[in-house]
N, C-alpha and C positions, 0 to 999 in steps of 0.2 A: 757384577758381581767381583771384580776384581778391579784393581786402582786404574786399570787403564781400558776399565770396561770390556775385557777378554769374555768370550764364554767359558761355561763349562759344561760339562756335560758328565753322564754316564749311561751304563747301559746294562740292563740285566736281560738274563733269559728263562723263560719256565720251560714244561716239558708241559705239555697239550692235555694237560689233567684237570678238568672242575677243581680239584679239589686245590689245586696249586696257584688257583687266580688270588685266592686270599693274602698271599705273599704281596702281590703285586700293591695292592690295596695298601699294605703297609708302610711299603716303600715309597709309594706316590704322595701318603700324609705324611710322611718324613723329607720329605722334599721341600712337599709346601709348605712345611712348616719352617723350613731352612729360610727357606724365599721371603719369609713373615706375612704370607697370606694369615688373612685369621680364619677361624673356623668352619665357618658355613663356604668361605670360598677353597678352601683343602676339602670341603667334603663334596662340594660339587664337581671339583674337578678329578679329585679319586674314584668317584661316582660317574663319570666318562669316561676314563682310561679301563677300570674294571668292565663298565661292561662291553667297550673294544673286544678287552683281551675274552672276554665270555663269548663274544659273537666271534671269532676266531676259533676258539675252541670248539665252538659248537656247531659253526655253519663253515669253515673253512678245513676243517680238521675232521668234520664228524663226529664230533666227541672221542676221536681217538687218540690215545696217548702216544708218546712215544715222537713228536714232533716236536721241533723247536719255535718257543713265541718270543719273539723280542720287542725291548720295549727300551727305546735310548731318547735317554732326556736330554735337551740341550736348554741351558739358563742364560741368558742374556740380560743386558741391564733392564731392557723394558720389557721383556715376555719370557715366557718359559713354554716350552715346546714338550710335547710328547709324540715318539714315533713307533708307531704296533706294526711290527713286520711279522711276515709268514711265509712260508711258501705252497700254501696251502691251495684251496680253489678260490679259485678268482670271481669276486665278486664287487662293483662299484656298487658301497650302500650309496651314495652320492647319487644318483641314479635313480632312485626311486622317488616316485610322487611325495610330496610332501602329505605329513598327515594335516587332518584339516577336521578341529573339532574343538566343543564349545567346553573347557578344562570345568568349567563352572555345574556344568552338568556330566552326570556321572553316565549315565545312560549315551551318551556320546563318545567317552572315552576307549578308541578303543583298547583289546586286551594282547596285542605283540605292535611290534614296530615302535614301540615309544623310545627308544634307548638312542634311536640315532636323534631324534627329535629333540630330548634332552639334551644330547652332546652340541647338536648346531643352535641351541640356545643359551647355552651357558660359554659353551667355547667361541675365543673372538675369530678367528679361523679354522675351519677343517677342509683336510683336504686328503684327495686318494689316489696313488697311482701304483702302476706294476713295471717294476724294472729289473729286466733281464731276470725272470718268472719270482720276484719278490712283491708281495703287496705290502704296500706302504701307507696308513693309514697314519696323518698328521693332525695334531689336536694344539692349540695356539692359543694361549691365554696373556694378555697384554697384563702386563704389573704397574700399580700406580707406584708403588714407590719401591727402590730395593733394599734389601737389608745391608748396613754395611760391615765391612770386613773387622 
């Protein structure tokens, strides 16, 4: 991102209200545009981050307002990473069994659990850890080219 290839970053916080998640989507869209991703790539990444934040609000915090959801974004010359952090209920989404279905057959598509499948399909790296009571879901997408400064 910088001539020396230094990382850039931004961190933002929303309250754990479903109505605030749209702001995350807008921020992710702007960041993806900044790094030069095309509309399809930007939409896919936005979908993944919004899905992850929605899961935090619904599952980690039980859809109760008054809790922080932090999204930290790291921009590197070859990748962009989103770290979704919360202090709610711990649940490793990566420990779930992968979904098996035929996407061409509507009858086999599950009604729930597609969010993680989409995230793992779109993103190049997905990691989950809990450190000192903070749950961190990290989503990384490799960049093919970097926007010049």
